[in-house]
PQR file of N, CA, C, O and H, with PARSE charges and radii, in Angstrom:
ATOM      1  N   UNK A   1      13.489 -12.489 -28.237 -0.4000 1.5000
ATOM      2  CA  UNK A   1      12.968 -12.076 -29.528 -0.0000 2.0000
ATOM      3  C   UNK A   1      13.274 -10.606 -29.778  0.5500 1.7000
ATOM      4  O   UNK A   1      13.392  -9.807 -28.848 -0.5500 1.4000
ATOM      5  N   UNK A   2      13.395 -10.279 -31.031 -0.4000 1.5000
ATOM      6  CA  UNK A   2      13.656  -8.900 -31.430 -0.0000 2.0000
ATOM      7  C   UNK A   2      12.411  -8.362 -32.124  0.5500 1.7000
ATOM      8  O   UNK A   2      12.056  -8.819 -33.210 -0.5500 1.4000
ATOM      9  H   UNK A   2      13.299 -10.927 -31.786  0.4000 1.0000
ATOM     10  N   UNK A   3      11.749  -7.397 -31.500 -0.4000 1.5000
ATOM     11  CA  UNK A   3      10.525  -6.825 -32.045 -0.0000 2.0000
ATOM     12  C   UNK A   3      10.843  -5.544 -32.800  0.5500 1.7000
ATOM     13  O   UNK A   3      11.741  -4.797 -32.411 -0.5500 1.4000
ATOM     14  H   UNK A   3      12.036  -7.026 -30.617  0.4000 1.0000
ATOM     15  N   UNK A   4      10.121  -5.290 -33.861 -0.4000 1.5000
ATOM     16  CA  UNK A   4      10.329  -4.090 -34.665 -0.0000 2.0000
ATOM     17  C   UNK A   4       9.407  -2.949 -34.244  0.5500 1.7000
ATOM     18  O   UNK A   4       9.739  -1.780 -34.444 -0.5500 1.4000
ATOM     19  H   UNK A   4       9.391  -5.896 -34.177  0.4000 1.0000
ATOM     20  N   UNK A   5       8.266  -3.274 -33.668 -0.4000 1.5000
ATOM     21  CA  UNK A   5       7.352  -2.238 -33.179 -0.0000 2.0000
ATOM     22  C   UNK A   5       6.638  -2.711 -31.918  0.5500 1.7000
ATOM     23  O   UNK A   5       6.470  -3.908 -31.687 -0.5500 1.4000
ATOM     24  H   UNK A   5       7.997  -4.223 -33.505  0.4000 1.0000
ATOM     25  N   UNK A   6       6.229  -1.754 -31.123 -0.4000 1.5000
ATOM     26  CA  UNK A   6       5.566  -2.025 -29.851 -0.0000 2.0000
ATOM     27  C   UNK A   6       4.271  -1.250 -29.769  0.5500 1.7000
ATOM     28  O   UNK A   6       4.091  -0.231 -30.435 -0.5500 1.4000
ATOM     29  H   UNK A   6       6.366  -0.781 -31.310  0.4000 1.0000
ATOM     30  N   UNK A   7       3.374  -1.749 -28.943 -0.4000 1.5000
ATOM     31  CA  UNK A   7       2.097  -1.090 -28.680 -0.0000 2.0000
ATOM     32  C   UNK A   7       1.789  -1.282 -27.199  0.5500 1.7000
ATOM     33  O   UNK A   7       2.082  -2.335 -26.633 -0.5500 1.4000
ATOM     34  H   UNK A   7       3.520  -2.577 -28.401  0.4000 1.0000
ATOM     35  N   UNK A   8       1.200  -0.264 -26.570 -0.4000 1.5000
ATOM     36  CA  UNK A   8       0.868  -0.335 -25.149 -0.0000 2.0000
ATOM     37  C   UNK A   8      -0.646  -0.238 -24.982  0.5500 1.7000
ATOM     38  O   UNK A   8      -1.287   0.666 -25.517 -0.5500 1.4000
ATOM     39  H   UNK A   8       0.963   0.592 -27.030  0.4000 1.0000
ATOM     40  N   UNK A   9      -1.206  -1.190 -24.226 -0.4000 1.5000
ATOM     41  CA  UNK A   9      -2.627  -1.159 -23.860 -0.0000 2.0000
ATOM     42  C   UNK A   9      -2.746  -0.779 -22.392  0.5500 1.7000
ATOM     43  O   UNK A   9      -1.961  -1.226 -21.555 -0.5500 1.4000
ATOM     44  H   UNK A   9      -0.684  -1.925 -23.791  0.4000 1.0000
ATOM     45  N   UNK A  10      -3.726   0.042 -22.096 -0.4000 1.5000
ATOM     46  CA  UNK A  10      -3.961   0.491 -20.722 -0.0000 2.0000
ATOM     47  C   UNK A  10      -5.394   0.138 -20.372  0.5500 1.7000
ATOM     48  O   UNK A  10      -6.331   0.742 -20.894 -0.5500 1.4000
ATOM     49  H   UNK A  10      -4.363   0.406 -22.776  0.4000 1.0000
ATOM     50  N   UNK A  11      -5.573  -0.847 -19.483 -0.4000 1.5000
ATOM     51  CA  UNK A  11      -6.898  -1.304 -19.072 -0.0000 2.0000
ATOM     52  C   UNK A  11      -7.076  -0.946 -17.604  0.5500 1.7000
ATOM     53  O   UNK A  11      -6.298  -1.384 -16.756 -0.5500 1.4000
ATOM     54  H   UNK A  11      -4.812  -1.338 -19.058  0.4000 1.0000
ATOM     55  N   UNK A  12      -8.101  -0.148 -17.301 -0.4000 1.5000
ATOM     56  CA  UNK A  12      -8.287   0.370 -15.942 -0.0000 2.0000
ATOM     57  C   UNK A  12      -9.635  -0.092 -15.388  0.5500 1.7000
ATOM     58  O   UNK A  12     -10.594  -0.265 -16.139 -0.5500 1.4000
ATOM     59  H   UNK A  12      -8.733   0.208 -17.989  0.4000 1.0000
ATOM     60  N   UNK A  13      -9.701  -0.288 -14.081 -0.4000 1.5000
ATOM     61  CA  UNK A  13     -10.961  -0.668 -13.454 -0.0000 2.0000
ATOM     62  C   UNK A  13     -11.922   0.515 -13.460  0.5500 1.7000
ATOM     63  O   UNK A  13     -11.498   1.666 -13.568 -0.5500 1.4000
ATOM     64  H   UNK A  13      -8.921  -0.148 -13.471  0.4000 1.0000
ATOM     65  N   UNK A  14     -13.201   0.232 -13.344 -0.4000 1.5000
ATOM     66  CA  UNK A  14     -14.222   1.267 -13.415 -0.0000 2.0000
ATOM     67  C   UNK A  14     -14.199   2.230 -12.235  0.5500 1.7000
ATOM     68  O   UNK A  14     -13.940   1.831 -11.100 -0.5500 1.4000
ATOM     69  H   UNK A  14     -13.545  -0.702 -13.256  0.4000 1.0000
ATOM     70  N   UNK A  15     -14.471   3.486 -12.512 -0.4000 1.5000
ATOM     71  CA  UNK A  15     -14.457   4.510 -11.474 -0.0000 2.0000
ATOM     72  C   UNK A  15     -15.662   4.458 -10.553  0.5500 1.7000
ATOM     73  O   UNK A  15     -15.524   4.697  -9.353 -0.5500 1.4000
ATOM     74  H   UNK A  15     -14.681   3.810 -13.434  0.4000 1.0000
ATOM     75  N   UNK A  16     -16.845   4.149 -11.082 -0.4000 1.5000
ATOM     76  CA  UNK A  16     -18.049   4.107 -10.246 -0.0000 2.0000
ATOM     77  C   UNK A  16     -17.991   2.977  -9.228  0.5500 1.7000
ATOM     78  O   UNK A  16     -18.391   3.154  -8.077 -0.5500 1.4000
ATOM     79  H   UNK A  16     -16.957   3.955 -12.057  0.4000 1.0000
ATOM     80  N   UNK A  17     -17.500   1.828  -9.641 -0.4000 1.5000
ATOM     81  CA  UNK A  17     -17.352   0.715  -8.702 -0.0000 2.0000
ATOM     82  C   UNK A  17     -16.359   1.030  -7.607  0.5500 1.7000
ATOM     83  O   UNK A  17     -16.522   0.607  -6.462 -0.5500 1.4000
ATOM     84  H   UNK A  17     -17.175   1.684 -10.576  0.4000 1.0000
ATOM     85  N   UNK A  18     -15.333   1.770  -7.962 -0.4000 1.5000
ATOM     86  CA  UNK A  18     -14.334   2.172  -6.973 -0.0000 2.0000
ATOM     87  C   UNK A  18     -14.943   3.116  -5.949  0.5500 1.7000
ATOM     88  O   UNK A  18     -14.696   2.982  -4.750 -0.5500 1.4000
ATOM     89  H   UNK A  18     -15.200   2.114  -8.891  0.4000 1.0000
ATOM     90  N   UNK A  19     -15.734   4.068  -6.417 -0.4000 1.5000
ATOM     91  CA  UNK A  19     -16.342   5.039  -5.508 -0.0000 2.0000
ATOM     92  C   UNK A  19     -17.399   4.396  -4.616  0.5500 1.7000
ATOM     93  O   UNK A  19     -17.371   4.574  -3.398 -0.5500 1.4000
ATOM     94  H   UNK A  19     -15.935   4.177  -7.390  0.4000 1.0000
ATOM     95  N   UNK A  20     -18.333   3.648  -5.213 -0.4000 1.5000
ATOM     96  CA  UNK A  20     -19.457   3.122  -4.449 -0.0000 2.0000
ATOM     97  C   UNK A  20     -19.166   1.834  -3.692  0.5500 1.7000
ATOM     98  O   UNK A  20     -19.773   1.579  -2.652 -0.5500 1.4000
ATOM     99  H   UNK A  20     -18.355   3.504  -6.203  0.4000 1.0000
ATOM    100  N   UNK A  21     -18.242   1.017  -4.201 -0.4000 1.5000
ATOM    101  CA  UNK A  21     -17.949  -0.267  -3.554 -0.0000 2.0000
ATOM    102  C   UNK A  21     -16.577  -0.300  -2.883  0.5500 1.7000
ATOM    103  O   UNK A  21     -16.261  -1.255  -2.174 -0.5500 1.4000
ATOM    104  H   UNK A  21     -17.748   1.225  -5.046  0.4000 1.0000
ATOM    105  N   UNK A  22     -15.771   0.716  -3.095 -0.4000 1.5000
ATOM    106  CA  UNK A  22     -14.434   0.738  -2.526 -0.0000 2.0000
ATOM    107  C   UNK A  22     -13.399   0.110  -3.438  0.5500 1.7000
ATOM    108  O   UNK A  22     -12.220   0.460  -3.372 -0.5500 1.4000
ATOM    109  H   UNK A  22     -16.027   1.492  -3.670  0.4000 1.0000
ATOM    110  N   UNK A  23     -13.817  -0.800  -4.276 -0.4000 1.5000
ATOM    111  CA  UNK A  23     -12.965  -1.429  -5.289 -0.0000 2.0000
ATOM    112  C   UNK A  23     -13.867  -2.185  -6.246  0.5500 1.7000
ATOM    113  O   UNK A  23     -14.940  -2.646  -5.858 -0.5500 1.4000
ATOM    114  H   UNK A  23     -14.775  -1.084  -4.330  0.4000 1.0000
ATOM    115  N   UNK A  24     -13.441  -2.315  -7.493 -0.4000 1.5000
ATOM    116  CA  UNK A  24     -14.285  -3.038  -8.435 -0.0000 2.0000
ATOM    117  C   UNK A  24     -13.545  -4.165  -9.138  0.5500 1.7000
ATOM    118  O   UNK A  24     -14.123  -5.236  -9.323 -0.5500 1.4000
ATOM    119  H   UNK A  24     -12.569  -1.940  -7.809  0.4000 1.0000
ATOM    120  N   UNK A  25     -12.325  -3.979  -9.527 -0.4000 1.5000
ATOM    121  CA  UNK A  25     -11.563  -5.028 -10.201 -0.0000 2.0000
ATOM    122  C   UNK A  25     -11.348  -4.699 -11.665  0.5500 1.7000
ATOM    123  O   UNK A  25     -12.072  -3.899 -12.258 -0.5500 1.4000
ATOM    124  H   UNK A  25     -11.855  -3.109  -9.377  0.4000 1.0000
ATOM    125  N   UNK A  26     -10.348  -5.325 -12.225 -0.4000 1.5000
ATOM    126  CA  UNK A  26      -9.995  -5.122 -13.628 -0.0000 2.0000
ATOM    127  C   UNK A  26     -11.074  -5.767 -14.501  0.5500 1.7000
ATOM    128  O   UNK A  26     -11.490  -6.890 -14.216 -0.5500 1.4000
ATOM    129  H   UNK A  26      -9.759  -5.974 -11.743  0.4000 1.0000
ATOM    130  N   UNK A  27     -11.539  -5.090 -15.555 -0.4000 1.5000
ATOM    131  CA  UNK A  27     -12.553  -5.671 -16.448 -0.0000 2.0000
ATOM    132  C   UNK A  27     -11.930  -6.755 -17.337  0.5500 1.7000
ATOM    133  O   UNK A  27     -11.371  -6.462 -18.394 -0.5500 1.4000
ATOM    134  H   UNK A  27     -11.202  -4.178 -15.786  0.4000 1.0000
ATOM    135  N   UNK A  28     -12.035  -7.977 -16.901 -0.4000 1.5000
ATOM    136  CA  UNK A  28     -11.388  -9.106 -17.572 -0.0000 2.0000
ATOM    137  C   UNK A  28     -11.891  -9.290 -19.002  0.5500 1.7000
ATOM    138  O   UNK A  28     -11.088  -9.516 -19.907 -0.5500 1.4000
ATOM    139  H   UNK A  28     -12.489  -8.216 -16.043  0.4000 1.0000
ATOM    140  N   UNK A  29     -13.185  -9.198 -19.221 -0.4000 1.5000
ATOM    141  CA  UNK A  29     -13.741  -9.383 -20.569 -0.0000 2.0000
ATOM    142  C   UNK A  29     -13.229  -8.319 -21.526  0.5500 1.7000
ATOM    143  O   UNK A  29     -12.921  -8.619 -22.679 -0.5500 1.4000
ATOM    144  H   UNK A  29     -13.837  -9.014 -18.486  0.4000 1.0000
ATOM    145  N   UNK A  30     -13.134  -7.069 -21.057 -0.4000 1.5000
ATOM    146  CA  UNK A  30     -12.609  -5.981 -21.879 -0.0000 2.0000
ATOM    147  C   UNK A  30     -11.151  -6.254 -22.249  0.5500 1.7000
ATOM    148  O   UNK A  30     -10.745  -6.054 -23.394 -0.5500 1.4000
ATOM    149  H   UNK A  30     -13.384  -6.825 -20.120  0.4000 1.0000
ATOM    150  N   UNK A  31     -10.372  -6.711 -21.276 -0.4000 1.5000
ATOM    151  CA  UNK A  31      -8.968  -7.009 -21.512 -0.0000 2.0000
ATOM    152  C   UNK A  31      -8.822  -8.201 -22.462  0.5500 1.7000
ATOM    153  O   UNK A  31      -7.981  -8.180 -23.361 -0.5500 1.4000
ATOM    154  H   UNK A  31     -10.701  -6.874 -20.345  0.4000 1.0000
ATOM    155  N   UNK A  32      -9.636  -9.233 -22.266 -0.4000 1.5000
ATOM    156  CA  UNK A  32      -9.590 -10.420 -23.119 -0.0000 2.0000
ATOM    157  C   UNK A  32      -9.951 -10.080 -24.563  0.5500 1.7000
ATOM    158  O   UNK A  32      -9.300 -10.553 -25.494 -0.5500 1.4000
ATOM    159  H   UNK A  32     -10.319  -9.250 -21.536  0.4000 1.0000
ATOM    160  N   UNK A  33     -10.978  -9.269 -24.749 -0.4000 1.5000
ATOM    161  CA  UNK A  33     -11.398  -8.868 -26.089 -0.0000 2.0000
ATOM    162  C   UNK A  33     -10.298  -8.072 -26.788  0.5500 1.7000
ATOM    163  O   UNK A  33     -10.011  -8.307 -27.962 -0.5500 1.4000
ATOM    164  H   UNK A  33     -11.507  -8.885 -23.992  0.4000 1.0000
ATOM    165  N   UNK A  34      -9.686  -7.138 -26.076 -0.4000 1.5000
ATOM    166  CA  UNK A  34      -8.617  -6.326 -26.654 -0.0000 2.0000
ATOM    167  C   UNK A  34      -7.413  -7.189 -27.026  0.5500 1.7000
ATOM    168  O   UNK A  34      -6.836  -7.012 -28.099 -0.5500 1.4000
ATOM    169  H   UNK A  34      -9.920  -6.946 -25.122  0.4000 1.0000
ATOM    170  N   UNK A  35      -7.028  -8.119 -26.155 -0.4000 1.5000
ATOM    171  CA  UNK A  35      -5.878  -8.985 -26.437 -0.0000 2.0000
ATOM    172  C   UNK A  35      -6.145  -9.921 -27.614  0.5500 1.7000
ATOM    173  O   UNK A  35      -5.254 -10.151 -28.432 -0.5500 1.4000
ATOM    174  H   UNK A  35      -7.496  -8.263 -25.283  0.4000 1.0000
ATOM    175  N   UNK A  36      -7.365 -10.464 -27.711 -0.4000 1.5000
ATOM    176  CA  UNK A  36      -7.705 -11.334 -28.836 -0.0000 2.0000
ATOM    177  C   UNK A  36      -7.680 -10.569 -30.152  0.5500 1.7000
ATOM    178  O   UNK A  36      -7.228 -11.097 -31.169 -0.5500 1.4000
ATOM    179  H   UNK A  36      -8.089 -10.277 -27.046  0.4000 1.0000
ATOM    180  N   UNK A  37      -8.160  -9.335 -30.141 -0.4000 1.5000
ATOM    181  CA  UNK A  37      -8.140  -8.498 -31.340 -0.0000 2.0000
ATOM    182  C   UNK A  37      -6.707  -8.213 -31.782  0.5500 1.7000
ATOM    183  O   UNK A  37      -6.388  -8.306 -32.967 -0.5500 1.4000
ATOM    184  H   UNK A  37      -8.527  -8.906 -29.315  0.4000 1.0000
ATOM    185  N   UNK A  38      -5.853  -7.870 -30.835 -0.4000 1.5000
ATOM    186  CA  UNK A  38      -4.461  -7.564 -31.163 -0.0000 2.0000
ATOM    187  C   UNK A  38      -3.699  -8.818 -31.600  0.5500 1.7000
ATOM    188  O   UNK A  38      -2.854  -8.747 -32.493 -0.5500 1.4000
ATOM    189  H   UNK A  38      -6.112  -7.795 -29.872  0.4000 1.0000
ATOM    190  N   UNK A  39      -3.991  -9.960 -30.982 -0.4000 1.5000
ATOM    191  CA  UNK A  39      -3.333 -11.219 -31.363 -0.0000 2.0000
ATOM    192  C   UNK A  39      -3.698 -11.614 -32.796  0.5500 1.7000
ATOM    193  O   UNK A  39      -2.871 -12.173 -33.517 -0.5500 1.4000
ATOM    194  H   UNK A  39      -4.678 -10.018 -30.258  0.4000 1.0000
ATOM    195  N   UNK A  40      -4.934 -11.325 -33.207 -0.4000 1.5000
ATOM    196  CA  UNK A  40      -5.349 -11.618 -34.575 -0.0000 2.0000
ATOM    197  C   UNK A  40      -4.576 -10.765 -35.581  0.5500 1.7000
ATOM    198  O   UNK A  40      -4.415 -11.159 -36.736 -0.5500 1.4000
ATOM    199  H   UNK A  40      -5.606 -10.872 -32.621  0.4000 1.0000
ATOM    200  N   UNK A  41      -4.097  -9.597 -35.145 -0.4000 1.5000
ATOM    201  CA  UNK A  41      -3.299  -8.715 -36.001 -0.0000 2.0000
ATOM    202  C   UNK A  41      -1.800  -9.018 -35.915  0.5500 1.7000
ATOM    203  O   UNK A  41      -0.996  -8.313 -36.524 -0.5500 1.4000
ATOM    204  H   UNK A  41      -4.227  -9.277 -34.207  0.4000 1.0000
ATOM    205  N   UNK A  42      -1.414 -10.059 -35.167 -0.4000 1.5000
ATOM    206  CA  UNK A  42      -0.017 -10.473 -35.109 -0.0000 2.0000
ATOM    207  C   UNK A  42       0.770  -9.975 -33.901  0.5500 1.7000
ATOM    208  O   UNK A  42       1.981 -10.186 -33.834 -0.5500 1.4000
ATOM    209  H   UNK A  42      -2.067 -10.632 -34.672  0.4000 1.0000
ATOM    210  N   UNK A  43       0.116  -9.326 -32.954 -0.4000 1.5000
ATOM    211  CA  UNK A  43       0.798  -8.814 -31.761 -0.0000 2.0000
ATOM    212  C   UNK A  43       0.908  -9.909 -30.707  0.5500 1.7000
ATOM    213  O   UNK A  43       0.016 -10.750 -30.595 -0.5500 1.4000
ATOM    214  H   UNK A  43      -0.867  -9.156 -33.009  0.4000 1.0000
ATOM    215  N   UNK A  44       1.988  -9.906 -29.936 -0.4000 1.5000
ATOM    216  CA  UNK A  44       2.165 -10.821 -28.813 -0.0000 2.0000
ATOM    217  C   UNK A  44       2.478 -10.013 -27.551  0.5500 1.7000
ATOM    218  O   UNK A  44       3.033  -8.916 -27.623 -0.5500 1.4000
ATOM    219  H   UNK A  44       2.713  -9.223 -30.028  0.4000 1.0000
ATOM    220  N   UNK A  45       2.115 -10.569 -26.403 -0.4000 1.5000
ATOM    221  CA  UNK A  45       2.376  -9.890 -25.132 -0.0000 2.0000
ATOM    222  C   UNK A  45       3.860 -10.014 -24.797  0.5500 1.7000
ATOM    223  O   UNK A  45       4.416 -11.112 -24.766 -0.5500 1.4000
ATOM    224  H   UNK A  45       1.665 -11.460 -26.344  0.4000 1.0000
ATOM    225  N   UNK A  46       4.484  -8.876 -24.549 -0.4000 1.5000
ATOM    226  CA  UNK A  46       5.894  -8.842 -24.189 -0.0000 2.0000
ATOM    227  C   UNK A  46       6.047  -8.688 -22.684  0.5500 1.7000
ATOM    228  O   UNK A  46       6.889  -9.343 -22.069 -0.5500 1.4000
ATOM    229  H   UNK A  46       4.032  -7.984 -24.575  0.4000 1.0000
ATOM    230  N   UNK A  47       5.234  -7.824 -22.092 -0.4000 1.5000
ATOM    231  CA  UNK A  47       5.380  -7.499 -20.674 -0.0000 2.0000
ATOM    232  C   UNK A  47       4.076  -6.901 -20.172  0.5500 1.7000
ATOM    233  O   UNK A  47       3.344  -6.267 -20.932 -0.5500 1.4000
ATOM    234  H   UNK A  47       4.550  -7.292 -22.591  0.4000 1.0000
ATOM    235  N   UNK A  48       3.786  -7.103 -18.894 -0.4000 1.5000
ATOM    236  CA  UNK A  48       2.614  -6.445 -18.303 -0.0000 2.0000
ATOM    237  C   UNK A  48       2.917  -6.041 -16.866  0.5500 1.7000
ATOM    238  O   UNK A  48       3.689  -6.692 -16.163 -0.5500 1.4000
ATOM    239  H   UNK A  48       4.381  -7.618 -18.277  0.4000 1.0000
ATOM    240  N   UNK A  49       2.284  -4.947 -16.453 -0.4000 1.5000
ATOM    241  CA  UNK A  49       2.495  -4.382 -15.125 -0.0000 2.0000
ATOM    242  C   UNK A  49       1.135  -4.062 -14.526  0.5500 1.7000
ATOM    243  O   UNK A  49       0.245  -3.568 -15.219 -0.5500 1.4000
ATOM    244  H   UNK A  49       1.657  -4.418 -17.024  0.4000 1.0000
ATOM    245  N   UNK A  50       0.977  -4.343 -13.243 -0.4000 1.5000
ATOM    246  CA  UNK A  50      -0.224  -3.955 -12.521 -0.0000 2.0000
ATOM    247  C   UNK A  50       0.094  -2.671 -11.764  0.5500 1.7000
ATOM    248  O   UNK A  50       1.014  -2.628 -10.947 -0.5500 1.4000
ATOM    249  H   UNK A  50       1.700  -4.744 -12.681  0.4000 1.0000
ATOM    250  N   UNK A  51      -0.681  -1.627 -12.047 -0.4000 1.5000
ATOM    251  CA  UNK A  51      -0.446  -0.316 -11.461 -0.0000 2.0000
ATOM    252  C   UNK A  51      -1.573   0.006 -10.483  0.5500 1.7000
ATOM    253  O   UNK A  51      -2.737  -0.297 -10.746 -0.5500 1.4000
ATOM    254  H   UNK A  51      -1.429  -1.662 -12.710  0.4000 1.0000
ATOM    255  N   UNK A  52      -1.230   0.606  -9.380 -0.4000 1.5000
ATOM    256  CA  UNK A  52      -2.233   1.040  -8.412 -0.0000 2.0000
ATOM    257  C   UNK A  52      -1.949   2.506  -8.086  0.5500 1.7000
ATOM    258  O   UNK A  52      -0.854   2.857  -7.647 -0.5500 1.4000
ATOM    259  H   UNK A  52      -0.284   0.852  -9.166  0.4000 1.0000
ATOM    260  N   UNK A  53      -2.960   3.356  -8.310 -0.4000 1.5000
ATOM    261  CA  UNK A  53      -2.748   4.775  -8.051 -0.0000 2.0000
ATOM    262  C   UNK A  53      -3.962   5.381  -7.358  0.5500 1.7000
ATOM    263  O   UNK A  53      -5.049   4.804  -7.345 -0.5500 1.4000
ATOM    264  H   UNK A  53      -3.850   3.071  -8.667  0.4000 1.0000
ATOM    265  N   UNK A  54      -3.750   6.535  -6.794 -0.4000 1.5000
ATOM    266  CA  UNK A  54      -4.803   7.227  -6.061 -0.0000 2.0000
ATOM    267  C   UNK A  54      -5.877   7.714  -7.021  0.5500 1.7000
ATOM    268  O   UNK A  54      -5.587   8.166  -8.129 -0.5500 1.4000
ATOM    269  H   UNK A  54      -2.867   7.004  -6.804  0.4000 1.0000
ATOM    270  N   UNK A  55      -7.139   7.612  -6.568 -0.4000 1.5000
ATOM    271  CA  UNK A  55      -8.285   8.032  -7.368 -0.0000 2.0000
ATOM    272  C   UNK A  55      -9.171   8.933  -6.521  0.5500 1.7000
ATOM    273  O   UNK A  55      -9.737   8.484  -5.524 -0.5500 1.4000
ATOM    274  H   UNK A  55      -7.375   7.244  -5.668  0.4000 1.0000
ATOM    275  N   UNK A  56      -9.294  10.170  -6.898 -0.4000 1.5000
ATOM    276  CA  UNK A  56     -10.141  11.146  -6.212 -0.0000 2.0000
ATOM    277  C   UNK A  56      -9.876  11.230  -4.712  0.5500 1.7000
ATOM    278  O   UNK A  56     -10.812  11.195  -3.913 -0.5500 1.4000
ATOM    279  H   UNK A  56      -8.834  10.534  -7.708  0.4000 1.0000
ATOM    280  N   UNK A  57      -8.651  11.338  -4.341 -0.4000 1.5000
ATOM    281  CA  UNK A  57      -8.171  11.601  -2.995 -0.0000 2.0000
ATOM    282  C   UNK A  57      -8.306  10.448  -1.998  0.5500 1.7000
ATOM    283  O   UNK A  57      -7.371  10.219  -1.230 -0.5500 1.4000
ATOM    284  H   UNK A  57      -7.891  11.366  -4.990  0.4000 1.0000
ATOM    285  N   UNK A  58      -9.415   9.715  -1.970 -0.4000 1.5000
ATOM    286  CA  UNK A  58      -9.649   8.710  -0.933 -0.0000 2.0000
ATOM    287  C   UNK A  58      -9.473   7.263  -1.397  0.5500 1.7000
ATOM    288  O   UNK A  58      -9.151   6.406  -0.574 -0.5500 1.4000
ATOM    289  H   UNK A  58     -10.174   9.901  -2.594  0.4000 1.0000
ATOM    290  N   UNK A  59      -9.670   6.962  -2.664 -0.4000 1.5000
ATOM    291  CA  UNK A  59      -9.687   5.587  -3.152 -0.0000 2.0000
ATOM    292  C   UNK A  59      -8.426   5.279  -3.940  0.5500 1.7000
ATOM    293  O   UNK A  59      -7.690   6.176  -4.351 -0.5500 1.4000
ATOM    294  H   UNK A  59      -9.932   7.658  -3.332  0.4000 1.0000
ATOM    295  N   UNK A  60      -8.197   3.990  -4.139 -0.4000 1.5000
ATOM    296  CA  UNK A  60      -7.125   3.536  -5.005 -0.0000 2.0000
ATOM    297  C   UNK A  60      -7.758   2.780  -6.165  0.5500 1.7000
ATOM    298  O   UNK A  60      -8.768   2.095  -5.999 -0.5500 1.4000
ATOM    299  H   UNK A  60      -8.796   3.262  -3.805  0.4000 1.0000
ATOM    300  N   UNK A  61      -7.160   2.911  -7.321 -0.4000 1.5000
ATOM    301  CA  UNK A  61      -7.694   2.315  -8.542 -0.0000 2.0000
ATOM    302  C   UNK A  61      -6.579   1.536  -9.228  0.5500 1.7000
ATOM    303  O   UNK A  61      -5.448   2.012  -9.322 -0.5500 1.4000
ATOM    304  H   UNK A  61      -6.339   3.467  -7.455  0.4000 1.0000
ATOM    305  N   UNK A  62      -6.904   0.336  -9.707 -0.4000 1.5000
ATOM    306  CA  UNK A  62      -5.914  -0.509 -10.367 -0.0000 2.0000
ATOM    307  C   UNK A  62      -6.030  -0.419 -11.883  0.5500 1.7000
ATOM    308  O   UNK A  62      -7.107  -0.179 -12.429 -0.5500 1.4000
ATOM    309  H   UNK A  62      -7.823  -0.051  -9.631  0.4000 1.0000
ATOM    310  N   UNK A  63      -4.913  -0.613 -12.535 -0.4000 1.5000
ATOM    311  CA  UNK A  63      -4.863  -0.656 -13.992 -0.0000 2.0000
ATOM    312  C   UNK A  63      -3.801  -1.666 -14.412  0.5500 1.7000
ATOM    313  O   UNK A  63      -2.841  -1.920 -13.684 -0.5500 1.4000
ATOM    314  H   UNK A  63      -4.038  -0.808 -12.091  0.4000 1.0000
ATOM    315  N   UNK A  64      -3.992  -2.232 -15.593 -0.4000 1.5000
ATOM    316  CA  UNK A  64      -3.006  -3.141 -16.169 -0.0000 2.0000
ATOM    317  C   UNK A  64      -2.413  -2.449 -17.390  0.5500 1.7000
ATOM    318  O   UNK A  64      -3.143  -2.003 -18.275 -0.5500 1.4000
ATOM    319  H   UNK A  64      -4.771  -2.026 -16.184  0.4000 1.0000
ATOM    320  N   UNK A  65      -1.101  -2.362 -17.433 -0.4000 1.5000
ATOM    321  CA  UNK A  65      -0.403  -1.815 -18.588 -0.0000 2.0000
ATOM    322  C   UNK A  65       0.243  -2.987 -19.313  0.5500 1.7000
ATOM    323  O   UNK A  65       1.118  -3.659 -18.767 -0.5500 1.4000
ATOM    324  H   UNK A  65      -0.508  -2.724 -16.714  0.4000 1.0000
ATOM    325  N   UNK A  66      -0.190  -3.228 -20.540 -0.4000 1.5000
ATOM    326  CA  UNK A  66       0.268  -4.386 -21.310 -0.0000 2.0000
ATOM    327  C   UNK A  66       1.076  -3.889 -22.500  0.5500 1.7000
ATOM    328  O   UNK A  66       0.599  -3.064 -23.280 -0.5500 1.4000
ATOM    329  H   UNK A  66      -0.901  -2.682 -20.984  0.4000 1.0000
ATOM    330  N   UNK A  67       2.291  -4.387 -22.637 -0.4000 1.5000
ATOM    331  CA  UNK A  67       3.135  -4.031 -23.785 -0.0000 2.0000
ATOM    332  C   UNK A  67       3.096  -5.182 -24.780  0.5500 1.7000
ATOM    333  O   UNK A  67       3.366  -6.332 -24.431 -0.5500 1.4000
ATOM    334  H   UNK A  67       2.678  -5.057 -22.004  0.4000 1.0000
ATOM    335  N   UNK A  68       2.759  -4.859 -26.019 -0.4000 1.5000
ATOM    336  CA  UNK A  68       2.677  -5.839 -27.111 -0.0000 2.0000
ATOM    337  C   UNK A  68       3.796  -5.574 -28.095  0.5500 1.7000
ATOM    338  O   UNK A  68       4.237  -4.434 -28.242 -0.5500 1.4000
ATOM    339  H   UNK A  68       2.540  -3.925 -26.302  0.4000 1.0000
ATOM    340  N   UNK A  69       4.255  -6.604 -28.764 -0.4000 1.5000
ATOM    341  CA  UNK A  69       5.293  -6.457 -29.772 -0.0000 2.0000
ATOM    342  C   UNK A  69       5.047  -7.347 -30.960  0.5500 1.7000
ATOM    343  O   UNK A  69       4.388  -8.382 -30.859 -0.5500 1.4000
ATOM    344  H   UNK A  69       3.897  -7.530 -28.645  0.4000 1.0000
ATOM    345  N   UNK A  70       5.590  -6.928 -32.101 -0.4000 1.5000
ATOM    346  CA  UNK A  70       5.567  -7.772 -33.315 -0.0000 2.0000
ATOM    347  C   UNK A  70       6.717  -7.423 -34.209  0.5500 1.7000
ATOM    348  O   UNK A  70       6.873  -8.019 -35.275 -0.5500 1.4000
ATOM    349  H   UNK A  70       6.125  -6.087 -32.183  0.4000 1.0000
TER
END
């Protein structure tokens, strides 16, 4: 498909859960709500990446980067 415009969503796991529990997980409901809102506006998912990066020196934190197109 040939898209004319793109949009990037960045959904990250919570920082407090990472600090106190060691890991918390991606907020699925937040991601689902954002995707449903964008789909209603005509956006479709083109690509997604799971990113893991250092958080406050000792912990690792995950994020999902979602690219939308229409």
